[in-house]
N, C-alpha and C positions, 0 to 999 in steps of 0.2 A: 678816418675809417678807410680801409683798403680791402680788396677781395681777399677772403680767407679769414678775416676778423670774425670773432664771435661777439654778437651783440644781443642785448635785451630788447625785445620788441613787444608792442601791444597790438593785438588783433583788433582791427577797426571795422572789418567787413568780410563777409564770406560770400563767394559766388561759385558757380559751378566749376570754374576752371582754377580756382585758387583762393587764397586768403590775402586781403590787403592789411598792411601793417604800418605803424608809425614808429620811427626811431629818430631821435633828435629832431632835426628839421627836414628829414627825408620821408617820402612816402614809398612804400615798398610792396612787393608782391612775392608771396611764396606760391609758386605754381603747384597745381595738384600733383604733378609728377615728382615734386621735391618733398612730398610727405612720406613716401614709402617706396621701397624697391618693388613692391607688389602693387596690384591694381587697387586703386582707392575709389570706392563707390561714393563715400560720403565723408567729406572733410571734417564734419562734426564728430567723427570718431576720434579725431586727433585734437582739435581745438574748437573754441567757441569765441564769439565776439566778447571782447573785454579781457580775455586771457593775456597774461604777460608770459612770454616764453623766450627761450634762447634760440638763436638761429645763426647760421654761418652766412656771411656775405659772399655772394657769387660774382656780382658785378655792380658797378656804380656809374650812374649818369650824373656827373657833377653839374652840368649845365641845367638839367631839368629837376635836379634834386630827387632822383628816383634810384631805387636799389632793387636788386633781385636777391632773394635769399633761399636757403635750403634748411628745412626742418630735419630731413632724414639723415643728414650728415652728422648730426649731434644726437639724434634719438633713434638709433638703429633698432628696428623691431625684429630683425632676423626672420621676417616672413611669418612670424607667429603673433597673432593678435588676440588669441583666446586660448584657453586651456583645451588641450586635445583630450577628448573623452576616451576613457578606457572601458572596454567591454569585457565582461567575463561570460564566456559561453559555457553553458551546461551540457553541451553535446558530448556523448560518448560513442565510440565506434560500435557498430552492430555486434562485432565479435566479442566485445567485453560484456554486453548485456544479454546475448543469446542464451547462454547456459542458465542465467537467472530466469529468463522468460519461459524456457522449457520446463524448469522445475516448478514455476508457478502454474503453468498449464497442466502439468501432471497432477498437481494437488487439487485441481477442480474436480 
């Protein structure tokens, strides 16, 4: 395994600053900043303990058998995590309704 490799990992724990993973005989961390290009408030929006995901290896510490990984390099969200709502506004300019209102007023 070398930096840049894509590996399958299993999420073993989640803390406020990232998710711990296991891959082969290595223990790894996916830092919270490596989940998205945007602000991540809750890692649980991306992964849960027990999930098996693919991640890219950023660095390896062979002596301590530790690795750092990136989730966002393989799972680009492009800044959109939910469907953007669309609104239909029923507003019409005063000029388009004015003649109708005058006619209605005259009928009273």
